[in-house]
C-alpha positions as CSV (number, residue, x, y, z in Angstrom):
1,M,-106.2,113.3,-125.0
2,R,-109.8,112.6,-124.6
3,F,-112.7,114.6,-126.1
4,I,-115.7,114.7,-123.8
5,L,-118.1,116.2,-126.4
6,A,-118.6,115.8,-130.1
7,L,-121.6,117.2,-132.0
8,L,-123.0,118.0,-135.4
9,V,-125.1,121.0,-136.2
10,M,-127.4,120.1,-139.1
11,P,-128.2,122.6,-141.9
12,I,-131.7,124.0,-140.9
13,S,-134.5,125.9,-142.6
14,I,-137.6,127.0,-140.7
15,V,-141.2,127.1,-141.6
16,G,-143.2,129.5,-139.4
17,S,-141.9,131.1,-136.3
18,A,-139.8,129.3,-133.8
19,Q,-141.0,131.7,-131.2
20,D,-144.7,131.4,-130.3
21,L,-145.6,133.8,-127.7
22,S,-149.1,132.1,-127.2
23,G,-147.3,129.1,-126.0
24,Q,-148.9,126.9,-128.7
25,W,-146.6,124.3,-130.4
26,T,-145.4,125.3,-133.8
27,T,-143.9,122.8,-136.3
28,V,-140.2,123.6,-137.2
29,K,-138.9,122.3,-140.6
30,I,-135.4,121.2,-140.3
31,E,-133.1,119.5,-143.0
32,G,-130.6,116.9,-142.4
33,H,-128.9,113.9,-144.3
34,V,-126.9,111.0,-143.3
35,T,-124.1,111.0,-145.8
36,R,-121.3,108.8,-144.4
37,V,-120.6,105.9,-142.0
38,Q,-121.9,106.7,-138.5
39,P,-119.8,106.4,-135.2
40,W,-119.7,103.0,-133.7
41,T,-120.7,101.0,-137.0
42,G,-119.4,100.2,-140.4
43,I,-116.7,98.0,-142.0
44,V,-113.5,97.8,-139.8
45,L,-110.0,97.8,-140.7
46,W,-107.0,96.7,-138.6
47,S,-105.4,99.6,-136.9
48,D,-102.1,99.0,-138.9
49,H,-103.9,99.0,-142.4
50,E,-102.4,101.3,-144.9
51,N,-105.9,102.6,-145.6
52,A,-107.0,103.1,-142.0
53,N,-106.8,106.9,-142.3
54,T,-109.9,107.2,-144.3
55,E,-113.5,108.6,-143.7
56,S,-114.9,105.5,-145.2
57,I,-114.6,103.8,-141.8
58,Q,-115.3,104.6,-138.1
59,L,-113.7,101.8,-136.2
60,E,-110.3,100.3,-136.2
61,Y,-109.6,96.7,-134.8
62,S,-106.5,95.5,-132.8
63,Y,-105.5,92.2,-131.0
64,V,-103.6,92.8,-127.7
65,G,-101.7,90.3,-125.9
66,Y,-102.1,90.2,-122.1
67,D,-98.3,90.0,-121.6
68,E,-98.1,93.3,-123.5
69,I,-99.7,94.8,-120.5
70,V,-98.8,92.8,-117.5
71,T,-95.1,92.7,-116.7
72,D,-95.3,91.2,-113.3
73,A,-97.7,90.2,-110.6
74,D,-100.1,93.4,-110.2
75,Q,-97.8,95.4,-112.3
76,Y,-99.8,96.9,-115.3
77,D,-98.3,99.0,-118.0
78,W,-101.1,100.3,-120.2
79,S,-98.9,102.2,-122.6
80,R,-99.5,99.8,-125.6
81,V,-103.3,100.3,-124.9
82,E,-102.8,104.1,-124.8
83,H,-100.7,104.2,-127.9
84,Q,-103.3,102.2,-129.8
85,L,-106.2,104.4,-128.6
86,D,-104.4,107.6,-129.2
87,S,-103.3,106.5,-132.7
88,I,-106.8,105.4,-133.7
89,A,-108.5,108.5,-132.1
90,S,-106.1,110.6,-134.1
91,R,-107.8,109.6,-137.3
92,G,-111.1,110.4,-136.0
93,H,-112.0,106.6,-135.2
94,Q,-112.5,104.5,-132.2
95,A,-111.0,101.2,-131.3
96,V,-112.4,97.7,-131.1
97,L,-109.9,95.7,-128.9
98,R,-109.6,91.9,-128.4
99,F,-107.3,90.5,-125.8
100,Y,-106.0,87.0,-126.4
101,F,-103.9,84.2,-124.9
102,V,-103.6,81.8,-127.9
103,Y,-102.8,82.6,-131.6
104,P,-101.6,79.8,-133.9
105,G,-97.8,79.9,-134.5
106,R,-97.1,81.9,-131.4
107,K,-96.3,81.4,-127.7
108,T,-99.1,82.1,-125.3
109,T,-99.4,85.7,-124.0
110,V,-99.7,84.5,-120.4
111,P,-97.5,86.9,-118.4
112,Q,-94.1,85.6,-117.5
113,Y,-94.5,85.6,-113.8
114,I,-97.1,83.0,-114.2
115,K,-95.1,81.0,-116.7
116,A,-92.4,80.9,-114.2
117,L,-94.4,79.3,-111.4
118,P,-93.0,75.7,-110.9
119,D,-96.3,73.9,-111.2
120,Y,-97.6,75.8,-114.3
121,R,-97.3,73.7,-117.5
122,E,-98.3,74.9,-120.8
123,V,-98.8,72.6,-123.9
124,A,-96.9,73.0,-127.0
125,A,-98.7,71.5,-130.1
126,E,-99.4,72.2,-133.7
127,S,-102.4,74.4,-134.7
128,E,-103.2,75.7,-138.3
129,G,-100.0,74.1,-139.4
130,N,-97.8,76.0,-136.9
131,P,-96.3,75.2,-133.3
132,T,-98.5,77.0,-130.9
133,G,-98.7,77.6,-127.2
134,F,-101.7,76.5,-125.2
135,V,-102.7,77.9,-121.8
136,D,-102.6,75.8,-118.6
137,W,-106.1,76.3,-117.3
138,S,-105.7,73.9,-114.6
139,H,-103.5,76.4,-112.6
140,P,-105.5,78.7,-110.3
141,A,-103.1,81.6,-111.1
142,I,-104.4,82.0,-114.7
143,G,-108.0,82.3,-113.7
144,K,-107.2,84.9,-110.9
145,F,-105.1,86.8,-113.4
146,M,-107.9,87.2,-115.9
147,L,-110.5,88.3,-113.5
148,D,-108.0,90.8,-112.0
149,F,-107.1,92.0,-115.5
150,Y,-110.5,93.0,-116.8
151,S,-111.3,94.6,-113.3
152,Q,-108.3,96.7,-113.8
153,F,-109.2,97.4,-117.6
154,A,-112.6,98.5,-116.7
155,K,-111.5,100.8,-114.0
156,R,-109.4,102.6,-116.5
157,Y,-111.2,102.3,-119.8
158,D,-114.9,101.4,-119.3
159,D,-115.9,105.0,-120.0
160,D,-113.1,106.1,-122.3
161,S,-114.5,107.6,-125.6
162,R,-111.5,106.2,-127.7
163,L,-112.8,102.7,-127.1
164,A,-116.0,101.6,-128.8
165,Y,-116.2,97.9,-128.0
166,L,-114.3,95.0,-126.4
167,Q,-114.2,91.4,-127.5
168,T,-112.9,88.5,-125.1
169,G,-113.0,84.8,-125.0
170,F,-110.8,81.7,-124.9
171,G,-109.1,79.3,-127.2
172,L,-107.8,80.2,-130.7
173,W,-107.7,84.0,-131.2
174,A,-110.0,84.2,-128.2
175,E,-112.8,82.8,-130.6
176,Y,-114.2,80.4,-128.0
177,H,-112.9,77.2,-129.6
178,I,-109.8,75.1,-130.2
179,Y,-110.9,73.2,-133.4
180,D,-107.3,72.5,-134.3
181,G,-105.0,71.5,-131.4
182,P,-105.3,69.9,-128.0
183,W,-108.8,70.7,-126.6
184,K,-109.1,69.6,-123.0
185,L,-111.7,71.2,-120.6
186,G,-110.2,72.4,-117.6
187,Q,-106.7,72.1,-119.0
188,T,-106.1,73.8,-122.4
189,F,-109.5,75.4,-122.1
190,P,-111.1,76.9,-119.0
191,S,-113.5,74.9,-116.8
192,M,-117.2,75.5,-117.1
193,E,-117.2,76.7,-113.5
194,F,-114.6,79.4,-114.4
195,Q,-116.2,80.3,-117.6
196,S,-119.4,81.1,-115.6
197,T,-117.4,83.1,-113.1
198,F,-115.7,85.1,-115.7
199,L,-118.8,85.8,-117.7
200,T,-120.4,87.0,-114.6
201,H,-117.5,89.1,-113.6
202,M,-117.5,90.9,-116.9
203,N,-121.2,91.6,-116.8
204,R,-120.8,93.1,-113.4
205,T,-117.6,94.9,-114.2
206,F,-118.3,96.7,-117.4
207,Q,-121.1,99.3,-117.1
208,Q,-120.4,101.5,-120.2
209,T,-118.4,99.6,-122.9
210,P,-120.3,96.8,-124.7
211,W,-118.3,93.6,-124.7
212,M,-118.9,90.4,-126.7
213,I,-117.8,86.8,-127.1
214,S,-118.0,84.5,-130.1
215,V,-121.2,82.8,-131.3
216,D,-119.2,79.5,-131.0
217,A,-119.8,79.8,-127.3
218,A,-123.1,78.2,-128.1
219,D,-121.5,74.6,-128.3
220,D,-122.5,72.9,-125.0
221,E,-119.4,70.6,-125.1
222,F,-117.1,73.4,-124.2
223,A,-119.2,76.3,-123.0
224,P,-121.6,76.6,-120.0
225,F,-124.7,78.1,-121.4
226,E,-126.5,74.9,-121.8
227,Q,-125.9,73.7,-118.2
228,N,-126.4,77.2,-116.8
229,P,-129.1,79.0,-118.7
230,E,-129.0,82.0,-116.3
231,L,-125.9,83.2,-118.1
232,Q,-128.0,83.9,-121.0
233,S,-129.3,86.9,-119.1
234,L,-125.8,88.6,-119.2
235,N,-125.4,91.5,-121.4
236,F,-122.8,90.2,-123.7
237,G,-123.0,90.7,-127.5
238,L,-121.8,88.3,-130.1
239,F,-119.1,88.2,-132.8
240,D,-119.2,85.9,-135.8
241,D,-115.9,85.2,-137.3
242,S,-116.9,83.7,-140.5
243,F,-119.8,86.0,-141.7
244,L,-121.2,85.2,-145.2
245,C,-119.5,81.7,-145.4
246,K,-121.2,79.1,-147.5
247,Q,-122.2,77.1,-144.3
248,H,-123.6,80.1,-142.6
249,A,-127.2,79.0,-142.5
250,K,-126.4,75.5,-141.1
251,E,-123.5,76.2,-138.8
252,N,-123.4,79.9,-137.8
253,A,-126.9,80.9,-137.7
254,P,-128.0,78.3,-135.2
255,N,-125.5,79.7,-132.8
256,W,-126.9,83.1,-133.1
257,K,-130.5,81.7,-132.5
258,F,-129.1,79.7,-129.4
259,F,-128.4,83.1,-127.7
260,G,-131.8,84.5,-128.6
261,S,-133.3,86.1,-131.7
262,D,-133.5,89.5,-129.9
263,R,-130.3,89.7,-128.0
264,W,-129.3,92.4,-130.6
265,K,-131.9,94.6,-128.9
266,R,-129.6,95.0,-125.8
267,S,-126.0,94.1,-126.9
268,P,-124.1,94.4,-130.2
269,A,-124.2,91.7,-133.1
270,V,-120.9,92.0,-135.1
271,G,-118.5,89.9,-137.0
272,E,-115.8,89.3,-139.5
273,L,-116.0,88.5,-143.1
274,S,-115.4,84.9,-143.7
275,Y,-111.9,83.5,-144.7
276,Y,-113.1,80.1,-145.4
277,N,-111.9,80.4,-149.1
278,K,-110.6,83.2,-151.3
279,K,-114.0,83.7,-152.9
280,D,-115.4,84.7,-149.4
281,Q,-113.2,87.6,-149.2
282,K,-113.0,88.6,-152.8
283,L,-116.7,88.6,-153.4
284,A,-117.7,89.5,-149.6
285,L,-119.1,93.1,-150.7
286,S,-120.0,92.3,-154.2
287,A,-123.8,92.8,-155.4
288,G,-124.7,89.0,-154.8
289,G,-122.2,88.3,-152.1
290,P,-119.9,85.3,-152.1
291,N,-122.7,82.7,-151.5
292,G,-125.7,84.1,-153.0
293,R,-126.8,86.6,-150.3
294,S,-125.5,90.1,-150.2
295,F,-123.6,91.7,-147.2
296,E,-126.5,94.3,-146.9
297,E,-129.1,91.6,-146.8
298,M,-127.2,89.6,-144.1
299,A,-126.4,92.8,-142.2
300,A,-130.2,93.4,-141.8
301,L,-131.0,89.9,-141.0
302,F,-128.5,89.6,-138.1
303,H,-128.8,93.3,-137.2
304,I,-125.0,93.9,-137.5
305,S,-123.4,96.9,-136.1
306,F,-119.9,96.4,-137.5
307,M,-118.0,93.9,-139.5
308,I,-114.2,93.3,-139.7
309,G,-113.2,93.4,-143.3
310,N,-109.4,94.1,-143.3
311,D,-108.9,92.6,-146.7
312,Q,-111.6,94.5,-148.6
313,P,-109.6,97.4,-149.8
314,G,-107.7,94.8,-152.0
315,F,-111.1,93.9,-153.5
316,Q,-113.4,97.0,-153.3
317,S,-113.1,100.7,-153.6
318,M,-113.1,102.7,-150.4
319,H,-116.5,104.1,-151.7
320,R,-117.9,100.6,-151.7
321,I,-116.6,99.8,-148.3
322,A,-118.3,103.0,-147.0
323,E,-121.5,102.2,-148.6
324,S,-121.4,98.6,-147.0
325,G,-120.6,100.3,-143.7
326,M,-123.7,102.6,-144.0
327,A,-125.8,99.4,-144.2
328,T,-124.8,98.5,-140.7
329,G,-125.9,99.8,-137.2
330,Y,-128.3,102.7,-136.6
331,R,-129.5,105.5,-139.1
332,I,-131.4,108.2,-137.1
333,A,-134.1,110.2,-138.6
334,I,-135.9,113.2,-137.3
335,T,-139.5,113.0,-138.7
336,D,-141.3,115.8,-136.7
337,C,-139.8,119.0,-134.7
338,Q,-142.0,121.2,-132.6
339,T,-141.5,124.1,-130.2
340,N,-143.5,126.5,-128.1
341,G,-140.7,129.0,-128.2
342,N,-139.1,127.5,-125.1
343,D,-139.4,123.7,-125.1
344,W,-139.1,121.3,-127.9
345,R,-140.7,117.9,-128.9
346,I,-138.7,116.1,-131.5
347,T,-139.8,112.8,-132.9
348,V,-137.0,110.4,-133.8
349,S,-136.9,107.2,-135.6
350,N,-134.1,104.5,-136.3
351,R,-134.1,103.4,-140.0
352,G,-131.1,101.5,-139.4
353,V,-130.7,97.6,-138.8
354,A,-129.5,97.9,-135.1
355,P,-129.8,100.3,-132.1
356,M,-127.2,102.6,-130.7
357,Y,-125.3,100.8,-127.9
358,H,-123.8,104.0,-126.4
359,D,-125.7,107.0,-125.0
360,A,-126.5,110.0,-127.3
361,Y,-128.9,112.7,-126.9
362,I,-131.1,115.1,-129.0
363,A,-130.0,118.5,-128.1
364,V,-131.3,122.0,-129.0
365,A,-128.8,124.7,-128.9
366,G,-126.6,122.7,-126.8
367,K,-129.3,121.6,-124.2
368,R,-129.9,117.8,-124.3
369,S,-132.8,115.6,-123.9
370,S,-133.1,113.9,-120.7
371,E,-133.6,110.6,-122.5
372,S,-131.0,108.9,-124.5
373,L,-131.2,107.4,-128.1
374,K,-129.4,104.3,-126.9
375,G,-131.6,101.3,-127.4
376,L,-134.0,102.9,-130.1
377,S,-134.7,99.8,-132.2
378,P,-134.9,99.7,-136.0
379,D,-138.3,101.0,-137.2
380,D,-139.2,102.3,-133.7
381,S,-140.0,106.0,-133.3
382,R,-140.0,108.0,-130.0
383,V,-140.6,111.7,-129.0
384,F,-137.7,113.3,-127.1
385,E,-138.3,116.4,-125.1
386,V,-135.9,119.2,-124.6
387,I,-137.1,121.7,-122.0
388,G,-135.9,125.3,-121.6
389,A,-133.7,125.3,-124.8
390,G,-135.2,128.5,-126.1
391,G,-136.4,129.4,-129.5
392,R,-133.2,128.9,-131.5
393,P,-133.6,125.9,-133.8
394,K,-130.2,124.5,-133.4
395,I,-130.5,120.7,-133.6
396,S,-127.8,118.3,-133.0
397,I,-127.1,114.8,-131.6
398,E,-124.5,114.8,-128.8
399,S,-122.6,112.0,-127.1
400,D,-119.8,111.9,-124.6
401,R,-118.7,108.6,-126.3
402,L,-117.2,110.2,-129.5
403,V,-113.8,111.6,-130.3
404,K,-112.6,114.8,-132.1
405,G,-113.8,114.7,-135.6
406,Q,-116.7,112.3,-135.2
407,S,-120.4,113.3,-135.2
408,I,-123.8,111.7,-135.5
409,Q,-125.9,112.7,-138.3
410,F,-129.6,112.5,-139.1
411,D,-132.0,112.3,-141.9
412,T,-135.2,114.4,-142.2
413,Q,-136.5,113.1,-145.5
């Protein structure tokens, strides 16, 4: 079940009259406070985590294998995705999905009808100490399948409020690398040509749902961005699967820089807390971080919207997880509110570390501004007009990309 509208009405006190018959603009004092993690942001737990049913998070993560959806050529069974989205939404959260082909210790999730083709030949090899299947990217059927798959997925879910973000890619865990196993361009990893085709296809196909690839795609040995700079104009976000690791400044940060220091202004910057060693997880949300820089400091530096931290309930209280989550993404503040008795001028700023990447609107008594808050950058301020809302000072932030139980708060101090 989808919920088309979710809103929050903030407590309001009025100074002066909201109805001014002279038509002059009158200041209306309102009160609001951001008290919890905001939609589309925060620390993320996997959807099967025992602590997933908590107000300390807003997003839940799930891997999905392609063969869980496609049973035969052009035969799509979306029940697995539907179950995930419904389950996550029932907890007042939204999903972050990542489809994958290769996972260490498992067979590939290439649909069986492709595996049955006589000239399709996968490679079985060890990765992460486990026997692992690797895709035969030399076969044209796999590329065609992937393009068709995301066309069908977008047709069904691109505007679905239960889905917040989509991650994609190639190689181990779809993280755009095979650092342990048989890496061969055009064979166990897609060719540069297909990667370019695929990325362009994603950019054209998804108009509403933000999608992202790994920052590891900055490597010019197996990714096409160096030889095809035009791909940088595509609206993909980035995820960093070893955020806060000791080597981050030398190994990860240059990859972020490669894709542009201001990409976060148009597409999400996200990640997963590092698993390089036990200390990285144990101290990830500690005051000083695992390697000398706190999560809050790094979240601000990289303009992080969400961070997968599935192991954190074993090391931190849910209060601390919520506190860390509130250091990500946007934080809306209304700094001025005026009315002439019918129309409204509301000044909004973003006190967070990243913009919103879904549409949301200032509303007065249910009537929305024509302009969206989407894209309002940190420290930026903008005046939003709501025309013909009347004199009732009932201020809210509305979005069609929320599920039941979610609401967007704002500060006024």
